[in-house]
C-alpha positions in Angstrom: 29.6 -135.4 119.7 26.6 -137.8 119.2 27.0 -140.7 121.4 24.9 -143.2 119.9 24.1 -145.8 122.2 23.0 -144.0 125.1 20.7 -146.8 126.5 24.1 -148.5 126.6 25.4 -146.2 128.8 22.3 -146.1 130.8 22.7 -149.7 131.1 26.0 -150.0 132.4 25.1 -147.1 134.7 22.5 -149.3 136.9 24.8 -152.1 136.6 27.8 -150.6 137.5 26.5 -148.6 140.6 30.4 -147.5 141.9 31.3 -146.0 138.3 27.4 -144.6 137.6 28.2 -140.9 138.6 31.9 -141.0 136.2 29.8 -142.3 133.6 27.3 -139.8 133.8 30.0 -137.2 133.6 31.6 -138.8 131.0 28.6 -138.8 128.6 27.6 -135.3 129.9 31.2 -134.0 128.7 31.3 -136.1 125.4 27.7 -134.9 124.5 28.8 -131.5 124.4 32.2 -131.3 123.1 33.4 -131.5 119.3 36.5 -132.9 118.5 37.9 -132.8 114.9 40.5 -135.3 115.7 42.3 -137.5 118.4 44.6 -134.3 119.2 41.5 -132.6 120.1 40.3 -135.1 122.7 43.4 -136.0 124.0 43.6 -132.2 125.0 40.6 -133.0 127.3 41.1 -136.4 127.8 45.0 -137.3 128.2 44.6 -140.5 129.5 42.3 -141.7 126.5 44.3 -144.3 124.3 43.4 -145.2 121.1 43.3 -148.8 119.5 42.8 -149.9 116.0 39.4 -149.3 114.4 39.2 -145.7 115.7 38.6 -147.0 119.0 39.3 -144.8 121.9 39.8 -146.4 125.3 38.5 -143.9 128.7 39.5 -144.5 131.6 36.5 -143.9 134.3 36.3 -143.1 137.9 40.1 -143.1 137.8 41.5 -145.9 136.5 38.9 -148.5 138.3 36.8 -148.6 135.1 37.2 -149.0 131.4 35.0 -147.6 128.2 36.0 -148.7 124.6 34.4 -146.3 122.2 34.3 -146.0 118.5 34.5 -142.6 117.4 34.0 -141.3 114.0 35.5 -137.4 114.3 34.0 -136.4 110.6 30.4 -137.3 111.7 30.9 -136.3 115.4 29.4 -139.7 116.5 31.0 -142.2 119.7 29.3 -145.6 119.6 29.9 -147.2 123.0 31.5 -150.8 122.4 32.3 -152.2 125.9 32.3 -151.1 129.5 33.7 -152.8 132.4 36.6 -153.4 135.1 40.1 -152.6 134.8 40.5 -156.2 135.7 37.9 -157.5 132.9 39.3 -154.8 130.5 42.6 -157.0 131.0 41.2 -160.2 129.9 39.6 -158.8 126.7 41.5 -157.9 123.0 39.8 -154.1 122.7 40.8 -153.7 119.3 38.7 -156.4 118.2 35.9 -157.2 121.3 32.1 -157.0 119.6 29.7 -154.7 121.0 27.5 -156.7 123.1 24.1 -157.1 121.0 21.8 -157.1 123.6 23.4 -156.2 127.2 19.4 -155.9 128.5 19.1 -159.6 128.4 21.3 -161.5 130.8 
């Protein structure tokens, strides 16, 4: 699976040090994986949830953080949309939240 937004993952690793190791592990695993469909993904990531717009929610560092990724199984591409604490996740609409245009400027 090609993670299109590696720079975004690196940004989150730097800005969320408590989740850094878990994000690195997720990135390394997903980059090497080939998933034909959601069932293949769920076989590895049983706690992953799917919402509309082909978005998958991953629990990172137990359930302390959430990662929203848009996945195109046919193209084997994963696009990171959003990352944050579980508390922050509860305040957003995971199906419709937009990718931060420039998470590197805050």
